[in-house]
MDAnalysis code that builds the backbone (N, CA, C; Angstrom):
import MDAnalysis as mda
import numpy as np

u = mda.Universe.empty(318, n_residues=106, atom_resindex=np.repeat(np.arange(106), 3), trajectory=True)
u.add_TopologyAttr("name", ["N", "CA", "C"] * 106)
u.add_TopologyAttr("resid", np.arange(1, 107))
u.add_TopologyAttr("resname", ["MET", "ASN", "THR", "LEU", "VAL", "GLN", "GLN", "ARG", "CYS", "GLN", "TYR", "HIS", "ALA", "GLY", "ARG", "GLU", "ALA", "ALA", "ALA", "ARG", "CYS", "PRO", "GLU", "CYS", "LYS", "LEU", "PHE", "PHE", "CYS", "ARG", "GLU", "CYS", "VAL", "SER", "GLU", "HIS", "ASP", "ASP", "ARG", "ILE", "LEU", "CYS", "ALA", "ALA", "CYS", "LEU", "ARG", "GLN", "LEU", "VAL", "ALA", "PRO", "LEU", "PRO", "SER", "PRO", "ARG", "ARG", "SER", "PHE", "ARG", "GLY", "ILE", "LEU", "SER", "LEU", "ALA", "GLN", "CYS", "MET", "LEU", "ALA", "VAL", "ALA", "LEU", "VAL", "TRP", "PHE", "PHE", "PHE", "PHE", "LEU", "ILE", "GLY", "LYS", "GLY", "LEU", "LEU", "ALA", "ILE", "PRO", "SER", "ALA", "PHE", "HIS", "GLU", "GLY", "THR", "PHE", "TRP", "GLU", "LYS", "HIS", "ALA", "SER", "PRO"])
u.atoms.positions = np.array([
    [0.835, -1.184, 0.000],
    [0.000, 0.000, 0.000],
    [0.875, 1.241, 0.000],
    [0.487, 2.226, -0.797],
    [1.250, 3.471, -0.888],
    [0.931, 4.350, 0.301],
    [1.953, 4.884, 0.917],
    [1.744, 5.789, 2.044],
    [1.627, 7.210, 1.520],
    [1.181, 8.105, 2.375],
    [0.977, 9.493, 2.004],
    [2.289, 10.159, 1.610],
    [3.399, 9.755, 2.218],
    [4.695, 10.374, 1.937],
    [5.127, 10.103, 0.505],
    [4.761, 8.978, -0.042],
    [5.179, 8.612, -1.390],
    [4.265, 9.187, -2.470],
    [3.152, 9.783, -2.101],
    [2.188, 10.288, -3.077],
    [2.479, 11.737, -3.459],
    [2.020, 12.103, -4.644],
    [2.159, 13.464, -5.161],
    [0.771, 14.064, -5.348],
    [0.716, 15.380, -5.382],
    [-0.555, 16.091, -5.552],
    [-1.154, 15.762, -6.921],
    [-2.434, 15.630, -6.959],
    [-3.144, 15.314, -8.204],
    [-2.956, 16.420, -9.243],
    [-2.894, 17.681, -8.800],
    [-2.787, 18.812, -9.720],
    [-1.368, 19.374, -9.833],
    [-0.536, 19.161, -8.819],
    [0.842, 19.672, -8.816],
    [1.789, 18.488, -8.655],
    [2.317, 18.031, -9.737],
    [3.162, 16.813, -9.713],
    [4.450, 17.015, -8.919],
    [4.918, 18.231, -8.777],
    [6.159, 18.489, -8.062],
    [5.983, 18.609, -6.553],
    [4.783, 18.529, -6.051],
    [4.538, 18.711, -4.623],
    [4.117, 17.393, -3.978],
    [4.536, 17.243, -2.723],
    [4.129, 16.067, -1.957],
    [2.656, 16.198, -1.569],
    [1.983, 15.097, -1.478],
    [0.586, 15.111, -1.047],
    [0.532, 15.327, 0.457],
    [-0.396, 16.173, 0.887],
    [-0.564, 16.456, 2.309],
    [-1.823, 15.807, 2.859],
    [-2.758, 15.477, 1.972],
    [-4.024, 14.897, 2.427],
    [-4.644, 14.070, 1.301],
    [-5.527, 13.189, 1.728],
    [-6.285, 12.384, 0.772],
    [-7.763, 12.732, 0.949],
    [-8.406, 13.069, -0.145],
    [-9.819, 13.438, -0.090],
    [-10.646, 12.182, 0.198],
    [-11.480, 12.220, 1.237],
    [-12.276, 11.036, 1.565],
    [-13.392, 10.745, 0.558],
    [-13.741, 11.714, -0.250],
    [-14.814, 11.517, -1.226],
    [-14.306, 10.843, -2.500],
    [-13.297, 11.445, -3.124],
    [-12.796, 10.909, -4.396],
    [-11.577, 10.008, -4.237],
    [-11.013, 9.947, -3.031],
    [-9.867, 9.079, -2.704],
    [-8.584, 9.461, -3.439],
    [-8.455, 10.713, -3.900],
    [-7.241, 11.182, -4.565],
    [-6.398, 11.972, -3.574],
    [-5.107, 12.121, -3.886],
    [-4.162, 12.820, -3.020],
    [-3.964, 14.249, -3.508],
    [-3.797, 15.193, -2.533],
    [-3.641, 16.603, -2.872],
    [-2.653, 17.267, -1.932],
    [-2.040, 18.375, -2.411],
    [-1.140, 19.159, -1.560],
    [-1.966, 20.071, -0.660],
    [-1.304, 20.832, 0.206],
    [-2.007, 21.694, 1.166],
    [-2.838, 22.786, 0.490],
    [-2.397, 23.252, -0.657],
    [-3.109, 24.326, -1.340],
    [-4.364, 23.834, -2.065],
    [-4.459, 22.555, -2.304],
    [-5.571, 22.019, -3.087],
    [-6.701, 21.441, -2.233],
    [-6.549, 21.478, -0.913],
    [-7.592, 20.943, -0.042],
    [-8.140, 22.058, 0.848],
    [-9.381, 21.847, 1.321],
    [-10.026, 22.794, 2.226],
    [-10.744, 22.017, 3.310],
    [-10.912, 22.670, 4.465],
    [-11.645, 22.045, 5.558],
    [-13.104, 22.471, 5.482],
    [-13.985, 21.500, 5.591],
    [-15.423, 21.767, 5.575],
    [-16.099, 20.759, 6.493],
    [-16.804, 21.262, 7.501],
    [-17.478, 20.398, 8.481],
    [-16.514, 19.370, 9.084],
    [-15.361, 19.861, 9.522],
    [-14.333, 19.036, 10.160],
    [-13.815, 17.924, 9.252],
    [-13.872, 18.127, 7.966],
    [-13.320, 17.173, 6.999],
    [-12.428, 17.929, 6.030],
    [-11.420, 17.278, 5.527],
    [-10.533, 17.836, 4.519],
    [-11.003, 17.313, 3.164],
    [-11.393, 18.236, 2.273],
    [-11.915, 17.863, 0.962],
    [-11.173, 18.606, -0.138],
    [-11.133, 17.995, -1.317],
    [-10.555, 18.686, -2.469],
    [-11.579, 19.688, -2.996],
    [-11.141, 20.575, -3.869],
    [-12.009, 21.643, -4.369],
    [-13.192, 21.089, -5.156],
    [-12.979, 20.063, -5.956],
    [-14.066, 19.502, -6.769],
    [-15.134, 18.860, -5.886],
    [-14.735, 18.100, -4.893],
    [-15.705, 17.458, -3.994],
    [-16.412, 18.485, -3.123],
    [-15.676, 19.508, -2.696],
    [-16.290, 20.574, -1.905],
    [-17.335, 21.318, -2.727],
    [-17.047, 21.580, -3.990],
    [-17.989, 22.262, -4.879],
    [-19.270, 21.437, -5.037],
    [-19.143, 20.136, -5.192],
    [-20.315, 19.270, -5.316],
    [-21.101, 19.202, -4.012],
    [-20.394, 19.243, -2.899],
    [-21.037, 19.120, -1.599],
    [-21.858, 20.353, -1.238],
    [-21.354, 21.536, -1.559],
    [-22.036, 22.762, -1.174],
    [-22.899, 23.344, -2.290],
    [-22.949, 22.712, -3.450],
    [-23.782, 23.204, -4.548],
    [-25.248, 23.097, -4.155],
    [-26.015, 24.150, -4.384],
    [-27.441, 24.095, -4.033],
    [-28.182, 23.109, -4.933],
    [-29.094, 22.388, -4.335],
    [-29.907, 21.455, -5.096],
    [-30.982, 22.237, -5.849],
    [-31.279, 21.851, -7.065],
    [-32.332, 22.563, -7.798],
    [-33.674, 22.368, -7.112],
    [-34.379, 23.456, -6.973],
    [-35.668, 23.420, -6.298],
    [-36.759, 22.959, -7.256],
    [-37.553, 21.972, -6.861],
    [-38.630, 21.537, -7.751],
    [-39.749, 22.566, -7.841],
    [-39.805, 23.511, -6.922],
    [-40.847, 24.530, -6.923],
    [-40.636, 25.550, -8.034],
    [-39.413, 25.653, -8.571],
    [-39.145, 26.635, -9.607],
    [-39.977, 26.374, -10.861],
    [-40.241, 25.127, -11.174],
    [-40.994, 24.817, -12.374],
    [-42.456, 25.242, -12.240],
    [-42.965, 25.314, -11.018],
    [-44.351, 25.697, -10.792],
    [-44.511, 27.185, -10.519],
    [-43.414, 27.918, -10.441],
    [-43.489, 29.339, -10.115],
    [-44.269, 30.113, -11.182],
    [-44.044, 29.802, -12.454],
    [-44.753, 30.484, -13.535],
    [-46.238, 30.159, -13.525],
    [-46.560, 28.897, -13.287],
    [-47.968, 28.485, -13.235],
    [-48.660, 29.144, -12.058],
    [-47.976, 29.200, -10.925],
    [-48.543, 29.831, -9.737],
    [-48.779, 31.321, -9.967],
    [-47.853, 32.001, -10.603],
    [-48.015, 33.425, -10.894],
    [-49.192, 33.657, -11.835],
    [-49.325, 32.814, -12.838],
    [-50.442, 32.936, -13.772],
    [-51.770, 32.705, -13.054],
    [-51.817, 31.708, -12.179],
    [-53.046, 31.432, -11.430],
    [-53.393, 32.603, -10.505],
    [-52.405, 33.208, -9.881],
    [-52.653, 34.358, -9.016],
    [-53.183, 35.548, -9.818],
    [-52.628, 35.782, -10.992],
    [-53.107, 36.881, -11.838],
    [-54.545, 36.635, -12.280],
    [-54.852, 35.407, -12.664],
    [-56.213, 35.085, -13.090],
    [-57.201, 35.254, -11.938],
    [-56.806, 34.849, -10.741],
    [-57.661, 35.015, -9.568],
    [-57.888, 36.491, -9.259],
    [-56.852, 37.292, -9.377],
    [-56.982, 38.732, -9.122],
    [-57.933, 39.372, -10.129],
    [-57.804, 39.004, -11.399],
    [-58.697, 39.558, -12.420],
    [-60.135, 39.131, -12.145],
    [-60.336, 37.878, -11.765],
    [-61.684, 37.378, -11.472],
    [-62.289, 38.115, -10.272],
    [-61.499, 38.365, -9.237],
    [-62.005, 39.090, -8.068],
    [-62.363, 40.532, -8.402],
    [-61.538, 41.188, -9.197],
    [-61.835, 42.569, -9.594],
    [-63.102, 42.599, -10.447],
    [-63.215, 41.663, -11.392],
    [-64.421, 41.595, -12.220],
    [-65.659, 41.381, -11.346],
    [-65.572, 40.453, -10.396],
    [-66.713, 40.162, -9.531],
    [-67.097, 41.382, -8.697],
    [-66.124, 42.126, -8.201],
    [-66.369, 43.337, -7.425],
    [-67.143, 44.362, -8.256],
    [-66.671, 44.625, -9.471],
    [-67.353, 45.596, -10.320],
    [-68.705, 45.066, -10.803],
    [-68.824, 43.757, -10.966],
    [-70.106, 43.165, -11.319],
    [-71.135, 43.434, -10.226],
    [-70.752, 43.252, -8.955],
    [-71.662, 43.518, -7.845],
    [-72.036, 44.995, -7.759],
    [-71.074, 45.861, -8.009],
    [-71.369, 47.299, -8.014],
    [-72.369, 47.621, -9.120],
    [-72.181, 47.055, -10.295],
    [-73.106, 47.280, -11.400],
    [-74.504, 46.763, -11.087],
    [-74.580, 45.573, -10.481],
    [-75.890, 45.021, -10.103],
    [-76.583, 45.950, -9.099],
    [-75.821, 46.470, -8.158],
    [-76.384, 47.391, -7.165],
    [-76.882, 48.665, -7.803],
    [-76.139, 49.192, -8.766],
    [-76.566, 50.412, -9.452],
    [-77.799, 50.160, -10.308],
    [-77.875, 48.989, -10.911],
    [-79.049, 48.665, -11.723],
    [-80.290, 48.432, -10.865],
    [-80.103, 48.079, -9.613],
    [-81.231, 47.839, -8.724],
    [-81.878, 49.142, -8.255],
    [-81.190, 50.246, -8.414],
    [-81.755, 51.550, -8.028],
    [-82.838, 51.903, -9.044],
    [-84.021, 52.228, -8.602],
    [-85.095, 52.557, -9.552],
    [-84.795, 53.836, -10.317],
    [-85.307, 53.907, -11.532],
    [-85.042, 55.081, -12.364],
    [-85.700, 56.329, -11.787],
    [-86.725, 56.150, -10.973],
    [-87.368, 57.313, -10.338],
    [-86.399, 58.025, -9.401],
    [-85.448, 57.333, -8.866],
    [-84.450, 57.935, -7.977],
    [-83.595, 58.917, -8.765],
    [-83.271, 58.563, -10.002],
    [-82.425, 59.425, -10.827],
    [-83.187, 60.649, -11.338],
    [-84.471, 60.499, -11.515],
    [-85.272, 61.597, -12.025],
    [-85.679, 62.570, -10.928],
    [-85.500, 62.204, -9.688],
    [-85.850, 63.071, -8.579],
    [-87.277, 62.883, -8.110],
    [-88.017, 61.943, -8.699],
    [-89.393, 61.718, -8.304],
    [-89.532, 60.582, -7.300],
    [-88.471, 59.924, -6.974],
    [-88.508, 58.807, -6.034],
    [-88.969, 59.251, -4.656],
    [-88.503, 60.400, -4.224],
    [-88.844, 60.876, -2.886],
    [-90.281, 61.375, -2.801],
    [-90.803, 61.813, -3.929],
    [-92.179, 62.295, -3.934],
    [-93.163, 61.134, -3.718],
    [-92.857, 59.956, -4.283],
    [-93.719, 58.809, -4.173],
    [-93.648, 58.203, -2.773],
    [-92.494, 58.224, -2.172],
    [-92.291, 57.565, -0.897],
    [-92.357, 58.513, 0.288],
    [-92.698, 59.731, 0.056],
    [-92.785, 60.692, 1.161],
    [-94.072, 60.450, 1.920],
    [-94.015, 60.549, 3.240],
    [-95.220, 60.358, 4.046],
    [-95.991, 61.674, 4.127],
    [-97.331, 61.588, 4.052],
    [-98.126, 62.814, 4.123],
    [-98.338, 63.312, 5.536],
])
């Protein structure tokens, strides 16, 4: 079995290896490794470890925004529809000024 003293850095052939990455099992010099969560990792394994996972919610973000816009338009339409119904329910005598004459008590 090869010991650490006999190994060379994966990226720098002229340098002795200072550590072995537990993920990829390759040897690296001091400049090519980093500590992360009390472990010594190479740059490639560290990049894979800390890379954010793609969110599955991103694919539904556009659909959700479209649904929210449609709901907002429907609510605004319904609001103005109710206002229109209320205005149509007012008798035309009210607009002519004769409504109060009919309903006035003697």
